[in-house]
C-alpha positions, -999 to 999 in steps of 0.1 A, spaced: -625 -334 608 -604 -308 590 -568 -317 581 -542 -298 601 -518 -301 570 -518 -295 534 -531 -330 518 -504 -326 489 -479 -325 515 -495 -358 532 -494 -374 503 -456 -366 496 -445 -375 530 -461 -406 530 -446 -417 493 -415 -406 504 -415 -423 539 -433 -458 528 -428 -462 492 -390 -443 486 -379 -457 524 -364 -423 534 -361 -420 570 -380 -392 586 -350 -372 590 -341 -374 555 -375 -361 547 -375 -331 568 -340 -319 556 -352 -322 519 -385 -304 524 -369 -280 555 -394 -291 582 -386 -306 613 -384 -342 621 -414 -338 646 -435 -323 620 -428 -354 598 -438 -379 622 -472 -360 630 -478 -352 590 -477 -391 590 -499 -397 613 -526 -376 600 -520 -392 567 -530 -423 587 -560 -410 601 -573 -397 566 -571 -430 553 -542 -419 527 -518 -443 545 -534 -474 562 -522 -503 583 -520 -521 550 -500 -495 537 -521 -491 504 -495 -477 481 -512 -452 455 -485 -456 433 -495 -491 424 -525 -503 401 -555 -521 405 -545 -544 375 -576 -567 377 -603 -535 376 -580 -516 353 -582 -548 328 -619 -548 332 -625 -511 324 -600 -519 294 -619 -547 280 -653 -532 287 -648 -499 267 -624 -506 245 -595 -482 259 -557 -485 255 -548 -478 292 -563 -475 324 -550 -469 362 -569 -478 389 -553 -461 424 -558 -482 455 -573 -455 482 -592 -454 510 -600 -420 513 -636 -408 521 -635 -373 519 -643 -362 482 -612 -336 482 -589 -358 496 -598 -387 474 -593 -358 445 -559 -349 457 -546 -385 459 -561 -394 424 -546 -360 409 -517 -363 421 -512 -401 411 -525 -387 381 -494 -363 375 -468 -389 378 -483 -409 353 -488 -383 329 -452 -374 335 -442 -404 320 -469 -398 288 -458 -367 278 -426 -365 256 -403 -332 253 -412 -314 222 -445 -320 222 -480 -300 224 -498 -305 255 -537 -294 259 -549 -289 294 -583 -283 307 -599 -265 341 -615 -276 371 -604 -290 405 -589 -324 395 -568 -308 365 -557 -282 388 -545 -306 413 -527 -325 390 -509 -297 374 -498 -285 407 -484 -320 418 -466 -320 387 -425 -315 397 -407 -289 386 -378 -312 376 -397 -335 351 -364 -338 327 -390 -327 301 -386 -295 280 -398 -277 252 -436 -284 260 -460 -261 243 -488 -258 268 -523 -246 258 -558 -244 273 -585 -265 256 -613 -239 268 -619 -203 273 -619 -184 305 -646 -178 333 -658 -154 358 -652 -181 388 -623 -167 407 -614 -199 420 -582 -209 412 -589 -241 393 -609 -222 369 -580 -196 360 -569 -215 335 -545 -190 316 -528 -190 350 -526 -228 353 -513 -229 317 -483 -203 326 -473 -226 355 -477 -261 337 -455 -245 306 -427 -233 334 -427 -270 350 -423 -285 312 -396 -260 306 -420 -248 276 -441 -221 263 -476 -212 272 -501 -200 247 -533 -181 261 -572 -177 253 -583 -144 258 -622 -154 254 -649 -167 271 -660 -203 276 -694 -197 268 -700 -169 244 -738 -149 250 -749 -158 216 -737 -182 188 -733 -150 165 -708 -141 194 -688 -173 194 -685 -169 153 -669 -134 158 -644 -147 184 -637 -177 164 -623 -158 134 -601 -134 156 -566 -141 146 -554 -154 183 -581 -178 181 -576 -194 146 -538 -198 162 -552 -221 193 -577 -237 171 -548 -249 147 -527 -261 177 -558 -280 188 -558 -298 155 -524 -312 163 -522 -319 200 -499 -346 210 -514 -350 245 -549 -334 262 -551 -337 297 -589 -336 308 -613 -346 336 -653 -353 334 -677 -329 349 -704 -345 368 -740 -340 359 -754 -304 359 -778 -309 387 -750 -318 415 -735 -287 411 -767 -268 415 -777 -286 443 -749 -306 454 -774 -336 452 -761 -370 453 -780 -396 438 -780 -434 435 -764 -437 399 -783 -473 399 -818 -456 405 -808 -422 380 -797 -447 351 -829 -452 333 -838 -416 339 -808 -402 318 -811 -432 292 -846 -423 288 -837 -385 278 -811 -384 254 -811 -345 255 -805 -346 293 -769 -341 297 -749 -362 321 -716 -349 324 -692 -326 301 -653 -327 287 -644 -292 285 -675 -278 293 -690 -294 260 -721 -315 275 -725 -353 266 -755 -379 274 -757 -413 289 -748 -427 255 -716 -407 249 -733 -383 227 -719 -350 226 -750 -325 226 -759 -308 196 -778 -278 211 -773 -239 216 -754 -245 249 -728 -266 232 -728 -244 204 -717 -215 222 -685 -231 238 -653 -218 228 -633 -247 235 -620 -279 217 -643 -295 194 -653 -333 195 -635 -340 163 -605 -322 175 -605 -340 209 -607 -374 191 -579 -364 168 -553 -357 197 -527 -383 200 -533 -392 235 -565 -381 257 -555 -383 296 -589 -382 318 -584 -381 354 -619 -384 372 -630 -400 408 -658 -398 429 -694 -411 435 -709 -380 418 -691 -388 388 -697 -425 381 -723 -419 355 -706 -392 340 -674 -410 338 -695 -441 320 -706 -416 294 -673 -402 290 -658 -433 283 -688 -438 257 -675 -409 236 -646 -427 219 -623 -398 231 -605 -413 259 -572 -432 257 -562 -432 294 -584 -432 323 -570 -426 360 -596 -432 386 -600 -449 420 -611 -485 429 -644 -476 444 -653 -452 413 -637 -481 387 -659 -508 401 -691 -490 403 -687 -478 367 -685 -515 355 -715 -524 382 -736 -497 366 -725 -505 330 -733 -540 331 -770 -532 350 
């Protein structure tokens, strides 16, 4: 079933109506659409599982699961979003939107924010309000560019939009994310603009990232049982289970020392660990093992995910 209305609009209207207590007429006036449309948007929000009869409030937190994640993996903060959405794109939208509200509270004015690419990070940045009351935030990309034309991979443009929302200044990377050779990367990294970016990476206040699924998923959209595949990935320490800013790691949480990672023009493991706070937003069954590996890298300070994913990560970790 295809959504008639934009998912972000459905989430926004549902939040205003069910959580903020606005009338449909007031929502219509604020958003500049008809009252009848508000009613239909709320109806579709229920159909897509964004709102159910129990009114699962995505602005609340599943404290029990959050505490278990924090205790199991030793991270300072975790937010587990209650949501029943079955479609991955809707789940991603909801979790990323809540990630924007949470991240807004973590970011401070006069700070430096590094951001990554991908669908989740893109949806999160698009969900940021234009009137956050934050200002003078320096926004910098955490990885170079790509030839993918999808908006979620146009990181320089995402940085520009984010800087506008935070009344700050952007910095850009004019280099590919993956160099053709290690020698090419070394030449790029010696350039003045890249040296400036690297210096910023060394003093980040906040990094906003997600976790990439195993390469097999993107190559074939293969969905595998994480319990069955766990032993396969554990037995092969050179097999990547996911990536952070395109830098691949294994299920043990070790960043791989291979040619691929050595050609990545993006923030390194040590710079990421040295950031003041790393916020990771990730959800979905295809990322269960990837999130498990990412939590073991000791780079994540704040995890934002959904209930089903959080429970599965815990189940696989103790299996």
